[in-house]
N, C-alpha and C positions, 0 to 999 in steps of 0.2 A: 787659408791653405790648411789650418789646421782642423777646421771643421769638414774638409773635404776627406782630409787622411783618416780622421776618425770615422767618416762614413763608409769610405773606402775598405778597410780593417775589418769592420764589422759586418760588413752586408758580406765580405770575400770571404770571412768566417760561417757566416751562415749559409751562404753557396756552397763550401766546399763540406759542411758537415750538418744538412739540414735537420736528417733524423733526429740526430744528439741534441739540437735546439728544441726542436719539436717536443721532444721527451721530457727535458728541463722544463721548457712552457706548459706541457700538460701535466706534470707534478703539481707545479703550482695551482693552476687553474684547478685542477680537483679539490685540491687541500680549501682553497679558498671558496667553490663554489658550495663543498658541503658545509664550511662552516657557514655560509652567509645564509644559505637555504635553512638550515636547523635553527637558525636564530630568526628566521624571518616566521618560519611555522610556529614556532615556539611563542613568540611575539605577539602574533596574529591569534593565535588560540588564547593565549594566557588574557589578552587585552579584551576580546571577545567575551570569554569566559566572566570575566571580572565586570564588565559593562552590564552583562544580562544579570548578573547579581544584583549589581546596583540597582537596575532598573526597578527590579521588584520593591525597592524600598521607597520608590518615587521620592518626593520632596520632603520628606522624614527631616527633622533638625537633631532627632537625639531616638535612640533605639536601645528599649532593654531588651534583652533574652536574659534565658537562662541558663546554668551551668548543666541543667537535664534539657533533652529535648524539647521537653514539657514541664511546663508547671502551672499551679493552680491560678486559677483566674481570680481569687479574690484581690491580687494586687492590684488589679486595673480600675477599681475605684481610687483609690490611694495613689494612683500617678495621672488619672484622669481629674483629679480634683486639686492636684499641685499647682501653685503659686506660679504663673508663667507659662502653663500650658494653655493653648489655642485649640488644640484637636487631638483627642487620643484615639488613637485607632488599634484594636485588639487584631492580631493574626495568629491563626491557626495554621501552620504550613508540616505536608507529612509529605512522606512517598505511598503513594496509594496501592498494595497487591493488583496485580491482575492476573485472571485463570490461566490454564494451562502454562504456566509457568512462564509466561512472557513477562518482558522488564515492567517494573513499577512506573508510575506518572506521578509527578509531584502536583500535588495541589495544594491550593492556597485557599484559606476560609477565612473571609472577612465580612465585617459590616461595611455593606455599601455607602449608608448614609454619612459615615466617618471618614473611609477610605477615598470616597470623591474628592474630600480637599487635601491629601496628602499623596494618594497614587491614583490619580484619575484614570490611567493606564490600563488598569487592573479590574476598572467595571465593564461588565461583557454590555454586550450591545443584543439584544434580543433578537433574532430572527424574523419572529413576528409580530415588532414593535410592541410588545406585549411589557411594559415594564414591570409589572409584579414578578416576572420569571426570574427576577434577580434575588429577589426573596424567596421562589419556591424551594420543598424540603427535597423535590428529587430533579433539580435543574443543576445544570454544571455548563460552564463557559470554557472554553477550548483554543488555545489559540490556532493560527494555520498551520504550526508545524505539528503540534497534536495532532489537530484533524485529520493532517493527510496520513501521520503514522498510523495513527488509530484505525484508519479507513473508515470514519464515518462524517456523516454530514450534519450540519444543523436540521434539527426535527428526527433525529437518528438517537441511539442507543448506546450507550459505553458501557462495558461489563469491568467491574472491580470486586474485590473481595474485601470483608470484612469478617473477621475472625477466621471459620470456615464456611462462611457462609457468601454466596453470591449476590451480588449489589449489582442492578441495572439503574444507570442514570441518565437522564433525557437532556442531549445535547442541545440548549437552548438557544445556544449562537455561538457568537465567537468574540475572540479579543484582537481587535484588528491592530492593535498598536502595540501588539508585543513585537520583540525583535527578531528578527529573520530564524529559522533554526531552533529557536526557544519553544521546550514542549512542556507545557504547564497547563492546568487547569483552576478555572474559579468557581467557588461555591459561597452562599452564605456561611457564614461560620456559625450561625444556630444549625442548619441543618448538615454540617459538615461535623462538628462534634456529635451529633445523633447519629447520622448514618455509620459512621466510622469509630462509633465506643471512646469518643475523646469528650465526654460530656465534664464541664468544667475545666478544660487545660485549654492552654492559650503555649503557644511559640515564641514569640514575642509583642512586644507592643510600640507601635510606631508613633511619635509624638511631635508635632509642630508648635512649635512657641509663636509666643505673641509677638508682635513687632518691638524691637528694642531692647529684647532681652538678650544676655550675651551667652550664647552657645557653650563656650566651654567653661564659663563659669559656673551654669545651671548645668551642664554633664557632670561635674565634680563635685558639685554640693549634691547632687542626685545619687550618685555613687557611694559616696560615704553616706548617707540616710539609708540606702537600702542595706550597707555591708553592715550599719549597727542593727536595723531591723530584722534583718534575715540575712544573718554571715555566710558568706559563699555561696548566696544562692543565684544571683543576677551578675549577668556583664551589663554595663552601660557603656555605650559607645555612640558614634557617629556613622552613618553609612557609610560614608567615603574614608574612615579615619585609618590611622597606621595600622590599627589592630586587625581590623578586616582586612586590609591589602596583606598583610602579614600572613595572615591564615590561609586567605588564597594562594600566596605565593610558594609557601611552606610544602603545599601540598604536592607541588610538582619540581621545586627549586631543584634538588638535589636531581631528578631525573633529565631536567633539562641541563642543568651544569655539566653533568656524565657524557650526555649525549656531545654537546658540544664541544668538550675536551677531547673525546675520541675522534669526531671530526676532522679535528687539527692535528689528529696524528697523520694523516694525508698530506698536510702541509709542512710537518715537521721531517719527513720522509722527502718532500720534495727540496727540503733546503739540503740533504745531503747529496740529492742527486743534481742540483745545481753545485755543489761543492766539485764533485766529481768533476762534472762534464767542465768545469773553469779549470779546476785544477788539471787534467789532461791536456786541455787546450791550450793554457801557456805553458807547460813545457813541452808541446809540439813545436809550438812556435819560441821559444826561448831563444833560439839562434837568432831568428827574425826581430826578435823584441832588440836585442843584443846589437844587431847591425842599425836599427834607428837610434839606439842612444851613441854608436858613434858617429852617426850621421848628424847627430845636434837634437834629438829628440829628449825633453828634458824630465827626470823621473816623476815628478808630479803629474806630467801630461801621460805619462805611460801608466802612472796608478790609476789617473780618471778613464784613459781609454777603457782599462779590464773592468772598473767600475761601471763605467756605461756598458759594456757587455752584459755585465748582470742585471742592470737597473731595467736594458731593452725586456730582458728574460720575463722581469719580474713584473713591468708594467703591464706587458703584454698577455703576460697569465695571470696577473690577477685582475685585469678587465675582463676577459674570456669568463672569469670564473663568476665575478659579480654579476654578468649576465646570463650565465648559466644557473649559480645558484638563484637566482630571482625566477626563472623558468621552472626551475625544480621545485622551488617552495609553491608555486603556482597551480601547479600539476597535482603535486601531492594534497594539498588542501581541496584541490574540486574533487579529486578518483578517493580518496583515505581519510579525509579530517582533518583537524588538527592534534591529536593526542598521539600520533607517530606510535601508536601501539601501546601506547602505557595506561589509557585509559580513565585521565584524569580530567581531561575536554570533553566528554561525552554529551551531546545535546546541543552542541551550537554549532554553526557554519561559518567561521572566520573566514574572511577573504585577505590574500595577501597586500600587505600595504608598503610601497618601496619607502626607505626610511634612510636619509643620504648620510645622516651621521654613523650608523652601522656599516653600510655601504663604503665611506670611506676609511673606518676601523679596519676592515677585511682587507680594502684594498691597501691601506699602510703596510698591512701585516704582510702580506702578499709578498710586496715591494720589499718591506725589511727583511723578508726569508733569502730573496734572492740576492740580496747584496749581503747578507750575513754569509751567505756559503760561497760567494765569491771575493770573501774579504781576506783572507788568508794567503788565495793564491795571488791575488792582487799586490799585496803587501810583498810576496817573494818575488814576483818580478819587477817590482820597483827596488829593491834592493840587491837584486843580483847585479856583481860586478861584469860590464860588458865583456871584458878579456876571459874571463871563466865561463862566461854564456856561451860565447860563439865555438867554444869546444865542443865537439860532439861527447857523448857519454857522460853530460852533466846534470843528467835529470835527477838520479837519484840524491846529488848533494842539493838541488832545491828543495827537495822534501825533508831532508835533516831534520829541520827542526819537529817535524811531525812524529819523530821517536821519541822525543820526549817523553818522559814517564809522569813527572811529577805534576803539570797540571792533572791530567786523567786522574790519578792516583787521590788530588785534591777534591776533585767532583764526585769520586767514589763515596770518602769519608764524608762530606757533607751530605750527601744522600743519604747515606746510612743514620747519619744526625737527625735529618729530617722526618726520617720514620717515627719517632720517637716524640714528634712535637705535635700538641692538640689540635685541634680542627678550627678553623677562623670563621667565625659566622654560621657555624653547622656545616663548613664545606671542609673537604681534605684538600686544603691550597697547598701546605707543604708536601702532602702526599703526592701532590702532582708532579710538584717541584723536584721531588725525590726520583721521581719518576726519569722527567728530562734530565737532570745531572747524572743520574745513573745511564742511558743511552749514551749523553753525551761523552761522559768516561769510559765506557767501554770501547766506543768507536774512536776514539784520542788513544786508545792504550792497542787498537790494533797493529798499527806498525811493528811495536815492540812485541808484542804476542807471536806475529808473524815473523819476525827475525827471530825469535828463541826457538820456536817449530821448525822452521826450515834450516837452519843452520846446524839441529840438533839430528835433524832427518839427512842433511847431508854428509855430516861427519859420519854417522851410522852406515849409509850408502858407500862412503867414500873407505871406510873401514872394512866393510863387507865384500867389497870388489877388488882390493888393493892386491891381493892374490890372484886375480881373475883378468890378463889383460885383454883379454876377449870382452868384458862385461858390455853391457849395452848402453852405447852415449848418449841415446834420449833422455833416463833416467838422471844422466849424471848431469848432462848441460841443463835440464829444467831446475833439479835443486840448486845447481850453482848459482842460476839467476836469482831462484827467490829468496835464496838465502840472503843474495847482496842486494834484493833492492826491496826489501822492506816497506819503503815508502812508498813505492807504487802500489804494493800489495793493500796498503793501509787504504790507498785513495780508493782501489778496485772493489776492497770490501767496504767502504763507509755505505751505500745504498742498499747493496744484500742485508747488512748486519742491520741496518734501522729498521727498514720493511719486514724480513724477517722476524725479530727479536720483537717486536710490536705484535705482529700475527701470533706469534708465539703466545704472549701476554695474553692476549685476550683471547683466544683460543681456549687458554689454562682454565681465563677467569669465568667465561662463561658456561662453559663445562662442568666446572667444579660447580658453579651455582644451578646449573640444571640437575645433575645427578644430587647435590643436597636438597634439591625440592622434592624431587622424586623420591628419597629416602624418607624423608620429613613426613611425604605426605603416606608414606607405607607405616610409619610411629603412629601418626595420628589418625589414621582411619584403621581400626584394629575391627570394627564391628564387621557383620556379615552384611547390613542392609542399610541405607540411610533413606530417611523422608525429612524434608522440610516445606512448610506452608508455603504454596505456589508463589511466584513470583518473587520471592524475599523482600518484597515491601515493610512496610511498618504498621500496617492494619491488620496483616494475615496473623494467625497463633492457633494454636491447639488449648482448647481449656480443659480443665480439672476429669471432665467427663469425659472427654476423648481421649487425655492419656489414660486414664483406667481402661478404655475399650480397648488402645493398643496394646495395653500391659495383659490383657487378658486374653488373645489371640493362642490357640495353643501351639501353633508353630514357632514361638518366640518365646526363647528361654528368659531374656533379659532385654530390657527397654532402658536407655538413657536419655536423657532430655537436656536441651539447651536453650536459654532465653537469651538473646542479642539485642543491647541497647547501645547508645552511644553518651558520653557523659564529657564534660568540659573541666579540664583541671587548671589550664591557663588562657587568660584573655587572649593572649598574643598567638595560639596555638590550635591548629587542627584539635576537633575533638577526637577522645580516644576510645576504643571499643571496649565495651565490659560485656564478658563471658559469663552467665550464669549457669554452671554446668554442675551435672550429679558427678564430683569428685569425693576421691575415697581419699579423707587426707592422710592417712597413713600409708598411701602408696599413690601419689599424685602423677608419678610417671606412667601410669598406665590411661590418664588420658590426653599428656601432654607430653612434649620433647622438653626436658629438665636441663639448662644449660648451669654448669658452676655448683657451690657446695647450697644446701639448704639450711635454712633455720628454723629452730624449733622454739615455741614460744616459752617460758619457763614462768608457769606462776599469774602468766596472764589470762584473759577472759577474751582477748579481740578476735573475732573472725579472720579464719587466714584471706590472704589473696598471693596470688601468683602473677608478676609484671613480665611483660615479653621485654625484650634486650630494647626494645625503641621505648618503653618508659622507664626502664632502669637508666639508661644514658640521658634523656631529653629532662628527667624529672630526679632522677639522683636517687631515686626508688632500689635499695639495696636490703637483699635478706637481712633479717634482723632488726629492720627497721619500722616504720611505719606511714600509710599511705592515706589519705582521705578522699575519701569520693561521695558526691553528692546524690542521695538518693531519699526519695520522698522529701523535697524539700530541704533538706537537714544535711550536714557534715558529718557521715560517718569513719571510724577512724577502723583501720585496718591492718592485720599483721603482715609484713612482707615474708612470706616463709619463703619462696623461691623463684628464680628467674626463668622463663620459659622462650624457646624459639618460635618465632609466627614470621612466614615467609609472605603472610597473605595482606598484615597491615603495617605499612611503612611510618605511620603515624602514632602508633603504639595501640597495645591491648591489656587488659586486665581480668585473670579470672576469679572469680569466687565462687563458693558454694551456691547452689540454688535455693536451698533450706535456708540459709543466712538471708539472702536475696528476698525470698517470697516473705520472710519474718520482717524484713525491716520496710517492705515496700507494701506488701500486700497482695503483691501480682503473682498468680500462680500461674499464668499462660506460657506457652513454650513457643519455639519458631521452629524448633530440628529435633530430632529424632536417631539416636542410635541403636539398632536391633540385632540381637545375638540369636541366631537360630536354635531352637529346640534341638533334643537330639532327634537324629533319622530325620528331619525338615530338609527340605531344599529350597535354595534362594526363589525359584518360583513358584514353591507353595507358600512362601510367604509371602510373595507379594500378591498370588491370587487371595490370601486371607487380607492381606491390607487393603486391597482394592475392592473389595468385598463390603467394607466399612460404610455407612451413609455418608461421612465427609471426606470421602477418597478422592471424589474430583479437585478439593483443595490443597491434595499433598503431591509432591513431586517424588518421584522414587528413585533411588538409583544404588549401586552398587560399587564398590570401592576402586574396583578397574575402569569404571567411567567415570569417577570424578576424578581419577587422577590421568586419565586421558584429556580431559576437558583442561585439566589443570595447566598441563604441558603444552597445550594448545596455546592457552593465554599467556604462557611462561614464553613460546614461541614467537608469539605477534609481539609481544612487549621488546623480545629481544631482535624483531627483524634490525632495524634500522642499523644495530651492532652486527649483527652478520654481514649486512652490506658493505659498510667499512671494515670489516676484515677482508674480505671478498677483494674490494678495493687496495688495500694494504699488499695484498698478494699480488694482484696485478701489476701494481707500479715497483714491486719488489722483483718479478720476472721481468719486467720491459727495464728495468734500472740495471739489473746484470746485462743482460742484450748488450744496453746503449754503452755500459763501461767498459767490456772485454769488447766489443766493435772498436771503441775510441783506442784502446791501449793498443789493440793489435795494429791496425792502422798506423798507428802514430812510430811503429817498429820496423818500418819497412827498410829502413837502413841497414838495421841490425840483421835482420833477415837477408841481404843482399851480402853481407859481410861472410853469414855462415856459410851460404852456397858457395863464395869465393874460395873456403876453404874445405869445401869436398862435404857438406852435410846436405842430404836431399831433401829436395820438396815431401816427401812422405815422413823425412825424421822431422824437416819443423812442425810439421801438421801434427805430428805425436808430441811434441813439446809443448806447442800450442794448446793443444787436448789435457794434457799433463797436467799444465798449469792450470788452465781452468777448471778441471775436474779441482786440483788441488785447494786453491784459493776458494771457491765454493763451500769444499766440505771443511775447511776451517771454520768460513764464516758461517755456516749452518751450525755448526760444532758450540761456537762461539755465541752465536745466535740464539741456540737451544737454551746455553747457561744465562745468557742477560735476560733472556725473554723467562726464564722461570724464576729469577729473581723480581722481575718487574711484577712476574703474575704474584709474587707473595705481598707486593705492595697494594694492588690492587685488590686481592682477598682478605688481607689481615689487616690493612689500613684504609683504603679507598671505601671498600664497601662498607666496612663497619662503621663508618666517620659520615657516609651519605646517607645510609638507610638503615643503620644500625642492625645489621646482619650478620652473623657469623657461618662458616661455612668452613666444610672440609675440603682438602684438595682432591682434585680428580683430574687426568693428563688423558688427553684426547690421542693416543698413539698414532691411530690408523692417519687421521687426518694431517698430523705433525710429519707422518713418515714420507705423506703422499706429496706434501708440500716440498720437504726436502728435495726429496726426488726429481719433482718437476725444476727445482732452482737449479739443483746440479744438471739436470741435463741441459738446461736452456744454458747454462755458461758454457757447457762444451761443445754444444752446437755451433752458439755465437761464436766461440774461439776458432773453430774449425772453418765457417763461413767467413770469417772475417780475414784467416789466414790465408784463405785461394785466393781473397780480394787482395789481400797484402803482397802476395807471389806472382799476382799476375805481370805484373812488370820484371822485365829482366834483372838481372843480380847486376849490370855493370850502372844501368840506369839507377838503381835503386842506391850504388854507392857515390855515385856522382852527384846525390843530393846532399852527401856531408861536406858541405862549403864552411 
């Protein structure tokens, strides 16, 4: 009988209000599906990316790499002759530039005789069965993905760029055992060194140990010996060790975590929609539950019944969300790849893999959110005294606990305190918690805010109309009800406030970031014309003779150059970009956006360096201190002269003077040029003059407006998922407003019947509903704007700096915020009117008779 009663109550409620139940289910399903889909996409892309990197290491036991991208090959004999080493395989790895501005291709140079014992998958299969092709100085073997990407076949030619010279290589065969989607080429190491001007240079040495040698002990001993002989020059690890996994993970971890948190915004909003749905349902059936209690239903059974209703919403929504999330992940990986616009996992083709553990976690999360949303209404229904609950008009008494202010204030105080805490594992965990507490506290405070606002409005209206007996009754009745039903106002505004405040916060954060990036580009692109060696790979560059040719052009008044390379400052972190530029040390702000105070070196002779915000946070490099940079096989100390803002590299960047770089390394080549026009010259004249140079085919020319437009397109692509989540938050908010006001209006049929009996017309009741809906939504919008602004402050000044080490200025997208606010206001008023017409469709006598 208990099961029959429970099933009857549940199905009866769903039949009576199917739309409201579907809205709650949909909100949970959307949150679970987005979170699960983003998890599957990120997991598939990261796993495939890491596996592809490990596949290039083959069966190596120990791997020796340098703090610089390339190091002298003289260390190779030392490693090859070391006791315990069976095979030492030298590797030269670089991104080969391609002409016409196309993306570079990764090329691996290896010794085929040694690589066959460690990484046989990298040994090419000659298409003509000529084994000598693996040693040819003009041959390259391409993976199937690279063949398709370059549009060539074995026997054809692939064009690359070395310096400013074009280089054609014969495609001698393919790498059939390369992973699907992995784009790279393999050459003989001697040919790669010669053809791409890398003579005497290596990227790493893969070591295979003899049987019985302890890998960990060997690695530790080798690391200690290399540190003594070559301080700070080498990194010794294992292909599958924690350092490599950490480097791969940190490249994209902040991006992945932030996307996952944003995806859970919809689920968080769903919790408040479930709360609104269940609270209104419990209030409407309060007298029914009281009658069941009088007839013998125990309190714990009633509590279990309401929790079971919330559980059913959660189970159904979570199950639909898991299925939809898997389908979304499969479609996204198939059509868009695995980087979600961030660009971290380019060059791989991951496939979605269903993970039961993650599915269980998100399923439990969806069910937990639903149970959490219905917990307060269930407890209130179980605590209610049947005799009181049987009386009409006890709805506000049931919600009296919602008006307590101290729990909300406690949440707000805790939220403020958490914003001052440092990151955990380089992630803004306390920042996320402070946002959640701020949102919970703000919504919990809504009944008190509504009570204060509407009682003040009612008092002022009453005072203003006291001398006017013929004052309109509709505003008086509306304000009287709102001032005395603050609990119901809090329930109505829960879904509105959560969705709108989060939408406001995300909109402000994204707009602030975009405007900051645009302003930053304006500051860092002061020249009239820019040139870079084509493709952006590591093998192109302008030699001193070509730099002099650019400076000699009569259409150019000044030319500044830059050399870009990467260095490793710590074994467990991704490489840091090193920019050697023509910098005026007296006015460094002309070439970079400085942040914070500058430092002046007193009596010292150290060369200056300017670190990005990421380097300052991750490595503790502060103005006035020093930093060690690995250059030309040695550690060189630089004075930290200042901190600058860099939105292009979240892993960190350092700028030094090009004269210091050339003095230390002897490298005079550059990769980028910034050009200022001579007086009277136009951009078209300068472009024509540059294109007339003999090496012009190796250059990409662009004006600042083109670079800004391209950068903003990349920004928008990176934040495409954020825009989608923002749109979903808006849609959920609109539907939440509609469902909440519809439910409240229909639940007041008896109240409307009584008003009809005392002479209030249908038109006046509809006016009351319209004003109520508009007033409540307007209060929710104003409060949501304030709450969203506080959340955006946390996102901009806590979450983003701790995640990506970027600072930015605030910017407010008022047109977007205004249009969404207007849509919410219109939706509330239209829904209130439509629901009012339905509630008034029955006669007044029938409505009053329901008050048994």
